[in-house]
N, C-alpha and C positions, 0 to 999 in steps of 0.2 A: 235244406241246409247245405247240401253239396254245392248247389248253384250259388247260394249266398256267400259261402266260404271263398269261392273263386272270384265272385263279382265285387264284393266289398271288403273282404279280408277279415282277419281276426279282431281288429280293433273295433270296427263298427258292429260286428256281431257281439263283442263284449258289451258295448253300450246297450244293445237290444236285450241281452241277457240280464243286465242290471235293471232295465225297465221291467222285465217280467218278474224279477225277484221282488222289486218294490210293489208291483201289482198284486202279487200273492200276499204280501204283508197287509196292504191296505184293504184287499178283498176280505181278509180275515176280520178286520174291524167292521166292514160293512155287513158281513154275514154272521160272524162270530159263532159259527157252528149251528145257527138256528135252522139252516136248511136241512142239515142232517138230523137235527132234533125233531123237526117236523116230519121228515121221512120216517123216522122211528115211530112216531105217534100215529101217523096216517096208515102205516103198514100194519098196525095192530088191528085195524078195522073198525074202530069206534070213534064217533064224532069226527069223521074225516074232514068235512067241510069246515067245521069250527076250528080245528087245529090248523088247517090250511090258512084260514082267514087271520087267525091270531099271529101266525108266523109272518104274514105279509106286512101287517102293521109294524111289528117289531123290526123287521128287516128294513123297512122304509126309514124308521127312526135312526137305525144304525148307519144307513147310507148317508143321512144328513150329518151324523157325527163324523164319519170318515171324511167327507168333503171338508168339514170344518177343520179337521186335523191337517188335511192337505194345505189349506189356506194358511194355517198357523205356522207350519214348519217348512213351507216350500223353500224358503231362503236358506235352509240348512241342509238341503239335499244335494247330492252330486248330480248336477244337471248336465246332460251330455252336450258336447259341442255341436252336435248335429241334430237339431230338433228340440222341441220343448217337452221335457219329461213330465212336468207338472200338467200341461195341457192334455197330453195323451193319457196320463193316469186318471184325470178327471173324467174325460170322455169314456174311458174304459169302464170305470166304476158305474157310471150312469147307465151305459148300455148293458152292463152285467146285471143290474138290478132286476129287470123283467126276466132275464134268463134264469136267475136263481129261483124266482117265483114259480115259473112254469116247470122248471126242472124238478123242483120240490114236489109239486103235485103229481107229475107223471111217475117219478121214481117211487114215491110213497105208494102209488097204486100198483107198483110192480111192472111198469111198462119199460122194461130194460131194453127191449128192442128199439123203442122210440128214442131212448136216451142215447144208445150207441149209434143209431143212425144219425141223430143230430150232431153227435161228436164227429162222425165221419164227414158230414157236410161242412162242419166248422173247419176241420183241417184242410179239406179240399179247397173251399172258398178262400180261406186265409192264405193258403199257399199260392193260389192263382193270383190274387191281388198283390201279394208281396213280390212275386216274380215280375209282374207287369210294372209295379212301382220301381223296383230295383233296375229294371231294364231302362226306364226313363230317368234314372238318376236320383231318385228320392232318398235312397239309403235308409237312415234310421227312421225317418218319417214314413217311408214306405213299409218298413217292417212293422212298426207300431200300428199304422193304419190298417194293414192287413189283419193284424191280431184282433183289433176291435171289430172289423168287418165280419170275421169268422164268428165272433160271439153273437153278433146281430142275426146272422143266418141261422145259427142254432136256436136262438130265441124264437124265431118264426116257426120253426119245425115243432118245437115243444108247445107253443101256443096253439098250433093246429089240433093237437090231440089232447089238450087239457079237458078233463071232465068234472073237476071239482068246482064248486061255486062259493062265492062269498056269503057267509052267514054270520049272524050275530053270535058272538062267543062270550064266554064268562071269564071271571078271574081264575076259575079252576083250570081252564085251558092254558092261560098264560103261565100259571104256576107249574103245570105239568111240563110245558116246554122248557121253563127255566131249570127245573130239577134235573133234566137230562143235559141241557145245552151248556150249563156252567162247566161241568167237568169235560164235556166233549170239546168245548171251546179251548180249554187249557191243553187238551191232548193235540188238537189240530194246530194250536200255536206251536207246540213243540215240534211237530212234524215239519211245519213250514220253516222253523228255525234250522232244522237239520238240513233241509234241502235248499235253503236260500241264503243263509248267512255266509256260507263259504264263498259265494259269488261276491257278496258285498265286502267281505274281508279281503279277498283277493284284489278287488278293485281299489281298496284303500291302501294296501301295502305294496301292491305290484302295479300292473297296468291293465287297461281295458283289453289289450291284445292277449294278455295272460288269461283274463276272464273268458274271452272267446275260445281260446285253445282248450282250457279246462272244461268249459261247458259243452263243447263238441264231443269230447270224450265221455262226459256225463250223459249226453243225449244218446250216444251209441249204446251205453249200458242200459238206458231206460227202454230201448227196443226189446230187450230180453224180458221185460216185465209185462209185455203185452197180454199174455194169457192171465197173469196174476190180476191185473186191473180189470180184465173182463170177468174173472171169477168173483172179484170183490163186488163189482156192480150187480152181478146176478144173485149172489148169496146173501148180501146184507138184508134186503127186505124179506127173503125167505127165512133166514135164521131168526129174524125178529119175530115173525109170525109163529114159527115153531117154538120159540122160547115162550111166547105168550100162551101157547097151547100145552107147554110142558113136554115137548118132544125133543129132549136134549140128545137122545140117541141118534136122531136124524141129523142133528147139527154136527155131532162127532163124526159120523160117516161122511157127511158132505165136506167137512173140513179136511179129512184125510184124502178124499178124492181131489179136492182143490190143490193140496200139496202136490199130488202126483202130476196133474196136468200142468201146473206151474213149473215144476222141476223138469218136465219133459222138454220145455224150451230153454229154461235157464241154464241147466247143466251143460248141454252141448254148446250153447251160445257162449258160456264162460270159457270153456276149453278151447273152442274155435277162436275166440277172441285173443286168448293167450298166444295162439300159434300164428295168427294173421293180423292182429290188431294194428301193429306198427305199419304194415303195408297198406292196410285200409285207410289209415289216417293220411299217409303220404300220397297214395295214388288217387284216392277218392276225393279228399278234401284239399290236398295241396301240401307241398313240402313244409310250409310254415307250421302245419298242425302236427307233424311227426314228433315234435318235442313234447306232445301230450301222451306219448306212448306209455311211459312209466305210470302216469296217473291212471290211464286206462287199465293197465294190468292190475293195479291195486283195486280199482273200483269193480272189476269183473266179479271177484268173489263176494263183494258187497251186494251184488245182484242176487246171488243165491240166498244170502242171509236176509235180504230185504223181503223175500217171499214170505218167510215165516213171520216177520214182524208185521207186515201188512195184513195178512190173513188173520193172525191172532188178535191184533188190535181191533180189526173189523168185527171179529166174533165176540170179543168182550163188549163192544158197544151194542151189538145186536142182542146180547144177553142182558142188556140194561145195566152194565157194570162199567160205565165210563170213568168212574173214579179210579179204578185199577189201571185203566189205559193211561190216565194222566200220571199216576205215580211212576210207572216205568218209563214213560216218555220224558218226564221231567229229569230223571237221572241221566238218560241218554243225551238230552239237550245240554245239560250242564257240562257233561264230558265233551260233547261236540264243540261247544263254544270255546271252552278253555283250550282244548287241543288245537282248534283251528287258529286261534290267535297266536299260539306259540309255534305250531308247526309251519303255518304259512309264512310267518316272518322269517324262519330259518331254512325251510325246505321248499318254499314256493308252492306250486300247484300240487306237487306230490304230497306235501304235508296235508293239504286239504283233503286229498283222497284217503290218506291214512286216518285222519280224524273222522271222516264219514264212515269208513269201514268199522272202526272201533265203536262208534255210537250205535250203528245198526246191530252189531253183535250184542251189545248191552240191551238194546230194545228188544231183540228177538228172544234172548234168554229170559229177560224180565217178564215179557208178555206171556211166554210159555208157562213160567212158574205161577203167574196169576191165573191164567186160563184153566190150568189143570185142577184148580180148586172147585170148578163148576162143572166141567165135562171131561170125558176121557179124550186126551190129546195124543194122537198116534199118527204115524205115517204108514203107508202101505209098502211093506218091505219088498215083496217080490217085484211089483212094478218099478220101484225105485232102483232095485238091483238091475232090472232089465234096461232101464234108462242109462245107468252107468256103463253097462256092457256095450250097448250100442254106441255110446259116446266114445268109449275106448277104441272101438274099431274105426270110427270116424277120425279120431285124433291120430291114429297110426297112419291112415291114408294121407292126411294133410302133412304130418311130420316127415314122411318120406320125401315129399316134394321140397320141403323147406331145407332138408338136410342135403339132398343130392343135386338140387338146382341152385347154382350160385346167384343167378338173377331171375327175378319173376316180374313180368310186366302186368298191367291191369287186366287184359283179356285172360291171361293164364291164371291170374289170381281169382278171377270170377269163376273160371272153370273148376279150379281146385276147391273153392268154397262150395260151389254147387254140387260137385262130386261127393264131397264129404257129407253134405246134407242128405243127398240121396241114399248113401250108405247107411246113415243114421236112421232115417225114416223106415227104410225097408227092414233093417235089422230089428228095430223096435216093434214093428207090426208083426214080424214073423215070430218074435220071442214072447210077446205079451198078448195073449188072446183077449183079455179084457179090454185093453185099449183098442185093439184091432176091431172088436165087435162094436164098441161105442162109436168110434170114428166112422166105421162103415155104415152104421145106422144113421148118423148125421148126414153123410154123403147121399145115401139112398133117399132119405127124407126130402132133401133138397131137389130131388129129381135127376141127380147125376148118376152115371153108371160106375159101379165099383169094378176095378180091374180083376178079372178072374184069377190071375196068377197070384194075387195078394190074398 
């Protein structure tokens, strides 16, 4: 994104982000939560091949429906000036169909390592193709083509490790999938609305350049959710199996630990972003993007709030309570759409950030109130306190430079951020023995040497 920001500017990036927003919406029609529904049923360990086969048939039917919707309303879409949005959406949905099939099978069997590895290769291959295409002047077509290429690479990796087979299924398997997916579909719809409609509304009321500036700030915030998404991928199939076995105590403990590790990145990322985010936008992405600094500052606390909503909704679904996920998501979606239309019109991209923050707060509180009906929901107080303490020391270090240095260039900015990160990590490992021992265990298991002074 750094290279793209300098090579094509905010306007072309805005067109690309509109494309990805549309893709998310049409993918919802093509998948409709059936992938996650099948993962839920496969992870329970019964009739795995049958549920897998039933989901493939249903997903194929929905793919045809989504393509039909594309043909029907293509003339009413905002088609970018550079490239054919409809063409790339069609290609993307077709390529994405086998990916969803193989992803469903591997994820349902708990092959999280394969899923994450395929995502890594997706990102790497997508980025390489996009950089090459942009270099040769393809702009939007290059960005969209790389996006589709990455999905294709991930599909091949998942296909290599699929172990499930197509078997004859019954009406029982179809009904079981529908019982879960209906509410899950509505929940996913709401989440996509929260994360995508702001882009479309900004594109309608403002300009594609504003979309690009806002979405770059949004992308920076998403980096802070890296641990959370990893936790979500790992925990859903495990929570689902533990729920089936009646081990809700393990789910409660696992959720509390997931909070801790997610916050261990999100809290220092949020505070560090408040202190250096404007400089990062200007020096890393370009002067044009510094106007997104206020939106970034508003979205950063949304990052911390999003951790709770993501993990809690995931746990509700794993507990086979998707109806509750939908209820709380529906309220958040209604607030988000209403506020986005009003705030974006009067406050621009900053209004979009405020609407997103408020919607996520509502979703987080609502999902907590729903989840605590079924399991004990708690955070680990001492580890979280240690995270806050380490973050405070990091913030003090960075703040000193910002206060006493009138000008900061890019090399110095990198050194300041790196220095703050080192102070945070060392302080956290020295003050929290539990996190220290678990991270040390992972490092040693990978065959690496753990520093003796730590």
